[in-house]
ZAMIKOL-182095 format. One line per 3 residues: number of its first residue (from 1); their letters; for each residue x, y, z of C-alpha. Coordinates in nm, 3 decimals, always signed. Example, Ala and Ser with C-alpha at 12.3 -4.5 7.8 and 13.67 -1.06 7.14 Angstrom:
REM residues 2
1) as) +1.230:-0.450:+0.780; +1.367:-0.106:+0.714
REM end
This chain:
REM residues 314
1) mpl) +5.746:+4.054:+0.211; +5.925:+4.112:-0.120; +6.175:+4.367:-0.122
4) dtv) +6.001:+4.572:-0.408; +5.686:+4.593:-0.207; +5.915:+4.715:+0.147
7) tlt) +6.037:+4.970:-0.073; +5.756:+5.115:-0.215; +5.558:+5.154:+0.044
10) tva) +5.868:+5.290:+0.275; +5.852:+5.557:-0.052; +5.477:+5.575:-0.036
13) alf) +5.492:+5.684:+0.293; +5.804:+5.937:+0.200; +5.543:+6.075:-0.038
16) avv) +5.267:+6.142:+0.221; +5.497:+6.334:+0.407; +5.645:+6.531:+0.106
19) sgm) +5.252:+6.595:+0.050; +5.177:+6.735:+0.381; +5.451:+7.001:+0.331
22) ndg) +5.395:+7.108:-0.004; +5.015:+7.100:+0.032; +4.942:+7.132:+0.374
25) gal) +5.053:+7.493:+0.371; +4.906:+7.589:+0.051; +4.572:+7.509:+0.172
28) lat) +4.616:+7.719:+0.536; +4.784:+7.946:+0.315; +4.429:+8.157:+0.223
31) glk) +4.290:+8.203:+0.563; +4.587:+8.292:+0.767; +4.518:+8.683:+0.813
34) lps) +4.182:+8.537:+0.935; +4.163:+8.401:+1.303; +3.823:+8.192:+1.293
37) irp) +4.058:+7.864:+1.229; +4.364:+7.790:+1.411; +4.630:+7.628:+1.222
40) atg) +4.620:+7.336:+1.431; +4.274:+7.340:+1.368; +4.317:+7.317:+1.020
43) imt) +4.540:+7.047:+1.035; +4.343:+6.830:+1.226; +4.045:+6.896:+0.986
46) mvi) +4.232:+6.821:+0.640; +4.359:+6.484:+0.826; +4.031:+6.376:+0.954
49) mia) +3.909:+6.415:+0.575; +4.196:+6.239:+0.394; +4.119:+5.976:+0.629
52) lip) +3.762:+5.941:+0.550; +3.713:+6.071:+0.207; +3.834:+5.839:+0.026
55) lmt) +3.611:+5.598:+0.208; +3.365:+5.732:-0.056; +3.528:+5.780:-0.354
58) hrv) +3.843:+5.700:-0.473; +3.775:+5.791:-0.810; +4.139:+5.950:-0.848
61) alt) +4.270:+5.744:-0.717; +4.197:+5.491:-0.961; +4.248:+5.707:-1.263
64) fvt) +4.638:+5.725:-1.126; +4.642:+5.374:-1.083; +4.473:+5.238:-1.412
67) kla) +4.457:+5.509:-1.690; +4.782:+5.631:-1.717; +5.062:+5.406:-1.713
70) sfe) +5.016:+5.045:-1.658; +5.205:+4.932:-1.380; +5.141:+4.574:-1.364
73) gpg) +5.414:+4.266:-1.436; +5.764:+4.192:-1.329; +5.933:+4.482:-1.217
76) akt) +5.657:+4.712:-1.189; +5.674:+4.820:-0.846; +6.062:+4.899:-0.931
79) amt) +5.942:+5.130:-1.175; +5.682:+5.262:-0.960; +5.954:+5.343:-0.745
82) vav) +6.171:+5.524:-0.948; +5.860:+5.768:-1.016; +5.771:+5.830:-0.698
85) lsa) +6.122:+5.920:-0.620; +6.177:+6.154:-0.937; +5.854:+6.343:-0.843
88) lsv) +5.988:+6.355:-0.498; +6.349:+6.499:-0.557; +6.191:+6.757:-0.837
91) vtf) +5.914:+6.864:-0.576; +6.164:+6.874:-0.248; +6.395:+7.095:-0.483
94) lsh) +6.069:+7.371:-0.519; +5.951:+7.319:-0.185; +6.289:+7.433:-0.001
97) rgr) +6.301:+7.716:-0.258; +5.933:+7.823:-0.107; +5.793:+7.741:-0.460
100) pts) +5.500:+7.539:-0.380; +5.441:+7.352:-0.678; +5.197:+7.096:-0.834
103) ltl) +5.275:+6.748:-0.712; +5.016:+6.617:-0.936; +5.190:+6.750:-1.277
106) aiv) +5.534:+6.605:-1.036; +5.348:+6.231:-1.037; +5.216:+6.238:-1.379
109) ggl) +5.550:+6.341:-1.513; +5.725:+6.065:-1.342; +5.471:+5.773:-1.409
112) tga) +5.484:+5.878:-1.770; +5.877:+5.931:-1.768; +5.920:+5.596:-1.573
115) glg) +5.657:+5.403:-1.773; +5.851:+5.480:-2.115; +6.163:+5.427:-1.932
118) wgl) +6.082:+5.087:-1.828; +5.927:+4.986:-2.164; +5.564:+4.982:-1.946
121) tvs) +5.253:+5.053:-2.158; +5.145:+5.430:-2.096; +4.810:+5.635:-2.243
124) gra) +4.916:+5.944:-2.426; +4.555:+6.029:-2.430; +4.487:+5.984:-2.061
127) val) +4.841:+6.174:-2.009; +4.727:+6.465:-2.224; +4.329:+6.482:-2.050
130) vla) +4.522:+6.504:-1.731; +4.763:+6.778:-1.840; +4.417:+6.986:-2.004
133) igl) +4.233:+6.970:-1.690; +4.521:+7.074:-1.483; +4.623:+7.341:-1.718
136) aap) +4.239:+7.461:-1.717; +4.203:+7.451:-1.358; +4.391:+7.770:-1.245
139) fvg) +4.192:+8.001:-1.495; +3.855:+7.826:-1.398; +3.972:+7.893:-0.993
142) alg) +4.055:+8.259:-1.051; +3.736:+8.318:-1.290; +3.511:+8.165:-0.982
145) awv) +3.723:+8.353:-0.721; +3.667:+8.704:-0.898; +3.308:+8.594:-0.909
148) vsr) +3.300:+8.541:-0.521; +3.494:+8.818:-0.436; +3.255:+9.039:-0.615
151) llq) +2.971:+8.866:-0.459; +3.124:+8.882:-0.080; +3.163:+9.221:-0.129
154) hls) +2.810:+9.325:-0.152; +2.671:+9.024:+0.030; +2.876:+8.992:+0.365
157) sst) +2.976:+9.213:+0.616; +3.337:+9.145:+0.809; +3.178:+8.962:+1.096
160) ala) +3.009:+8.726:+0.827; +3.340:+8.696:+0.662; +3.453:+8.447:+0.946
163) swh) +3.206:+8.237:+0.872; +3.256:+8.204:+0.503; +3.590:+8.094:+0.600
166) rvg) +3.502:+7.824:+0.800; +3.246:+7.695:+0.546; +3.525:+7.791:+0.236
169) fmv) +3.840:+7.541:+0.403; +3.594:+7.257:+0.486; +3.520:+7.297:+0.120
172) qci) +3.831:+7.317:+0.021; +3.978:+6.994:+0.270; +3.650:+6.832:+0.119
175) aya) +3.782:+6.869:-0.252; +4.174:+6.791:-0.188; +4.092:+6.462:-0.026
178) and) +3.844:+6.392:-0.270; +4.125:+6.500:-0.540; +4.471:+6.589:-0.519
181) gqk) +4.526:+6.422:-0.218; +4.425:+6.070:-0.372; +4.799:+6.082:-0.539
184) mla) +4.920:+5.934:-0.186; +4.682:+5.628:-0.178; +4.748:+5.559:-0.522
187) vfm) +5.097:+5.471:-0.465; +4.982:+5.257:-0.136; +4.745:+5.073:-0.405
190) ial) +5.056:+4.978:-0.601; +5.289:+4.876:-0.324; +5.036:+4.680:-0.142
193) gfs) +4.820:+4.550:-0.420; +4.490:+4.680:-0.314; +4.205:+4.869:-0.572
196) gap) +4.003:+4.961:-0.260; +4.066:+5.259:+0.067; +4.089:+5.069:+0.390
199) lgv) +4.049:+5.272:+0.682; +4.393:+5.128:+0.793; +4.575:+5.272:+0.529
202) tsl) +4.393:+5.619:+0.506; +4.451:+5.709:+0.833; +4.810:+5.621:+0.854
205) isi) +4.827:+5.828:+0.511; +4.635:+6.105:+0.648; +4.887:+6.093:+0.986
208) lfg) +5.212:+6.124:+0.738; +5.045:+6.435:+0.568; +4.944:+6.562:+0.899
211) mga) +5.333:+6.568:+0.958; +5.469:+6.724:+0.627; +5.227:+7.015:+0.729
214) lyg) +5.318:+7.108:+1.037; +5.686:+7.098:+0.923; +5.613:+7.242:+0.571
217) mpr) +5.334:+7.539:+0.621; +5.521:+7.854:+0.720; +5.716:+7.802:+0.426
220) agr) +5.483:+7.736:+0.157; +5.198:+7.924:+0.328; +5.387:+8.223:+0.352
223) tls) +5.469:+8.192:-0.032; +5.074:+8.195:-0.097; +4.949:+8.418:+0.150
226) rei) +5.181:+8.726:+0.129; +5.400:+8.684:-0.196; +5.135:+8.670:-0.508
229) ivs) +4.886:+8.910:-0.384; +4.866:+9.202:-0.175; +4.566:+8.942:+0.074
232) rpl) +4.295:+9.128:+0.218; +4.085:+8.812:+0.426; +3.822:+8.867:+0.152
235) hgv) +4.070:+8.767:-0.122; +4.138:+8.451:+0.101; +3.775:+8.352:+0.169
238) aae) +3.662:+8.369:-0.212; +4.004:+8.180:-0.335; +3.905:+7.889:-0.073
241) las) +3.522:+7.876:-0.178; +3.613:+7.889:-0.558; +3.964:+7.619:-0.575
244) gvt) +3.714:+7.389:-0.367; +3.418:+7.395:-0.556; +3.657:+7.384:-0.892
247) viv) +3.834:+7.067:-0.731; +3.532:+6.898:-0.642; +3.381:+6.899:-1.010
250) cat) +3.712:+6.747:-1.152; +3.693:+6.444:-0.892; +3.334:+6.385:-0.958
253) aga) +3.485:+6.249:-1.299; +3.808:+6.104:-1.163; +4.013:+6.389:-1.280
256) pvs) +4.328:+6.476:-1.106; +4.351:+6.855:-1.047; +4.608:+7.049:-0.831
259) mtq) +4.480:+7.196:-0.558; +4.779:+7.445:-0.542; +4.772:+7.532:-0.878
262) sia) +4.361:+7.607:-0.803; +4.421:+7.807:-0.477; +4.709:+8.001:-0.671
265) ggl) +4.461:+8.082:-0.977; +4.188:+8.139:-0.718; +4.426:+8.419:-0.536
268) iga) +4.499:+8.587:-0.830; +4.114:+8.613:-0.955; +4.024:+8.771:-0.610
271) gvs) +4.325:+8.996:-0.635; +4.238:+9.115:-0.980; +3.838:+9.189:-0.864
274) qgg) +3.964:+9.462:-0.694; +4.242:+9.542:-0.950; +4.559:+9.425:-1.089
277) grv) +4.750:+9.615:-0.924; +4.678:+9.360:-0.622; +4.873:+9.060:-0.755
280) rwy) +5.272:+9.057:-0.735; +5.287:+8.950:-1.122; +5.667:+8.886:-1.059
283) aal) +5.589:+8.636:-0.744; +5.285:+8.450:-0.965; +5.515:+8.419:-1.295
286) kiv) +5.775:+8.249:-1.037; +5.545:+7.998:-0.933; +5.414:+7.972:-1.264
289) iaw) +5.781:+7.890:-1.397; +5.782:+7.593:-1.144; +5.501:+7.435:-1.237
292) alt) +5.615:+7.494:-1.624; +5.942:+7.324:-1.515; +5.781:+7.031:-1.272
295) lpa) +5.635:+6.765:-1.545; +5.929:+6.789:-1.748; +6.198:+6.809:-1.516
298) sai) +6.021:+6.454:-1.336; +5.945:+6.302:-1.699; +6.299:+6.331:-1.765
301) lag) +6.437:+6.210:-1.458; +6.223:+5.951:-1.393; +6.246:+5.788:-1.769
304) vaa) +6.624:+5.805:-1.747; +6.628:+5.656:-1.383; +6.403:+5.402:-1.485
307) fvv) +6.614:+5.292:-1.805; +6.925:+5.292:-1.618; +6.745:+5.081:-1.293
310) kgl) +6.622:+4.838:-1.546; +6.921:+4.790:-1.718; +7.137:+4.722:-1.433
313) ts) +6.863:+4.516:-1.310; +6.766:+4.257:-1.601
REM end
């Protein structure tokens, strides 16, 4: 097996673990105050969905592979390696500080920067569309959570809330596996040169993700569940339902959307439904700043690194 293939495959595995660290805690965070789903059960559900959903649809993975930049030809795998490592560097830095950021933004920035630095074809239109949808997703999630929160206040008793939580969490897991989680599959597609979703590969990705989720859940989960709003179980359930539906709708169009951003927006919307004072705006602002830094930092780092590596290897 060529060295660039081995290197990119190893990086793809690392990317799946970091995705679990960053995204796994965010997926579980909204329900930490409800005992209806234990963390171990939640992680197992995520692992199963990540393994199985791409077998039915992997449109978002194909968007990453074919529409943002053309990673084909000599050196393309090396450029992809640079893109992923740059995205990982930025996200790991923020994750270790308990600031869950968007891996989708990071990988889009990394792909764009590495493509430009290596001299590959980059679709500015596709990148702009992904960014526009990604920017809109937290606001749509917030609006949806506001509506759902108001409905649940009138339609649900405290006993029924646990059932709504199970439904919301399942919707959220399906949404992640159909959309945001497919960035992991996309890297393996480039590394191993396939265009489908083999069960063996998706199973490996899901296991690596689960390992990362176990490690990163306490930090990332705490940030969303405790720092953004003075959270009540109702807020978490509303955020799950709204963010899950938002991300699934985007998946049907093959548009990558960050689950973390949608969940954060949903929590804020649910909090605002009962008064803006429940939202810790300072903590929310810090997360927004992390999002704003993620893409340009990943793009610049990847662009410079790709330019240097190509110069050294050509």
